[in-house]
C-alpha positions as CSV (number, residue, x, y, z in Angstrom):
1,M,-1.0,-12.0,4.0
2,D,-4.8,-10.5,4.8
3,I,-5.1,-7.9,7.3
4,V,-8.7,-7.6,8.0
5,G,-10.0,-4.9,10.4
6,R,-9.0,-1.8,11.7
7,E,-7.5,-3.0,14.5
8,H,-5.6,-5.5,12.6
9,L,-4.8,-3.1,10.1
10,L,-3.2,-0.8,13.7
11,H,-1.5,-4.3,14.8
12,W,0.5,-4.8,12.6
13,Y,0.9,-0.5,11.5
14,L,2.4,-0.7,15.5
15,N,4.6,-3.9,15.0
16,R,6.4,-3.1,11.7
17,D,10.7,-3.0,11.3
18,P,10.9,0.9,12.6
19,K,14.3,0.8,10.9
20,A,12.5,0.4,7.0
21,T,11.0,2.2,4.8
22,V,8.6,0.7,1.9
23,R,6.9,3.7,-0.2
24,H,3.4,2.9,-2.0
25,V,3.8,4.8,-6.0
26,L,0.4,4.6,-7.5
27,T,-0.7,5.5,-11.3
28,N,-3.4,5.4,-13.4
29,M,-6.1,5.3,-11.2
30,R,-9.3,5.2,-12.7
31,T,-13.0,5.9,-10.7
32,T,-16.0,3.6,-11.0
33,L,-19.1,4.6,-9.6
34,I,-20.6,1.3,-7.7
35,D,-23.2,3.3,-6.2
36,S,-24.0,6.2,-4.4
37,G,-22.1,4.8,-1.3
38,S,-19.4,3.2,-3.0
39,V,-16.5,3.6,-5.4
40,L,-13.9,0.9,-7.1
41,V,-10.8,2.7,-7.6
42,Q,-7.8,0.8,-10.5
43,S,-5.3,1.4,-9.8
44,Y,-1.5,0.6,-10.5
45,V,1.6,0.0,-8.2
46,T,4.9,0.4,-7.9
47,L,6.4,-0.6,-3.6
48,F,10.2,0.8,-2.7
49,F,11.5,-0.8,0.3
50,H,14.6,0.5,1.6
51,A,16.0,-1.0,5.2
52,L,18.2,1.4,7.3
53,I,21.3,-0.1,7.9
54,S,23.4,2.8,9.4
55,S,22.6,5.4,12.0
56,S,24.8,8.2,10.2
57,N,23.4,11.6,9.0
58,A,24.8,10.5,4.8
59,A,21.8,9.9,2.6
60,P,21.0,6.2,2.0
61,P,21.1,4.0,-1.0
62,A,18.2,4.5,-3.4
63,A,15.7,2.2,-2.3
64,K,14.6,-1.1,-4.5
65,V,12.2,-2.1,-6.5
66,S,10.2,-4.3,-4.4
67,M,7.4,-5.1,-6.1
68,M,5.1,-3.8,-8.8
69,G,1.0,-4.7,-9.8
70,R,-1.8,-3.5,-9.1
71,Y,-4.8,-2.4,-6.6
72,S,-8.6,-2.8,-7.1
73,D,-9.6,-1.4,-4.1
74,T,-13.5,-0.4,-2.7
75,L,-14.3,2.8,-1.6
76,T,-17.7,2.8,1.3
77,N,-18.9,6.6,1.8
78,M,-19.9,6.1,5.8
79,D,-21.3,8.9,7.7
80,G,-19.4,11.2,4.9
81,V,-16.6,10.2,5.2
82,W,-15.2,7.7,2.0
83,L,-12.5,4.2,4.0
84,L,-11.3,1.9,1.7
85,T,-12.9,-1.3,2.5
86,H,-12.1,-4.2,0.4
87,R,-8.6,-4.1,-1.5
88,E,-7.6,-6.5,-4.2
89,V,-3.7,-7.3,-4.7
90,Q,-2.7,-8.6,-8.3
91,V,1.0,-9.5,-8.1
92,D,2.7,-8.8,-11.7
93,F,6.5,-8.9,-10.6
94,Q,8.0,-9.4,-7.1
95,G,12.3,-7.9,-6.6
96,D,14.3,-9.1,-4.2
97,G,13.8,-6.3,-1.7
98,A,11.0,-7.2,1.5
99,A,7.7,-6.0,0.8
């Protein structure tokens, strides 16, 4: 799925499953200066997914690893604020959890 633009990202976020918890754990980040207003950030990502089935107060079971891979992000400085302007995702391993 490609998400292009802030409006599309916001629409996707507001319409996601409210019972699903997803965590993206980024490690081994390497930043490379492209020019004075852009950087490339490469990192490994492990995505954990958990779907809440019960509304009890008991601790939920451990989340499953849904995906392991790499992010290649371009950040651009726009009026003094660094914004993510492009993300390339390389999936190395796909688990049975939802992504």
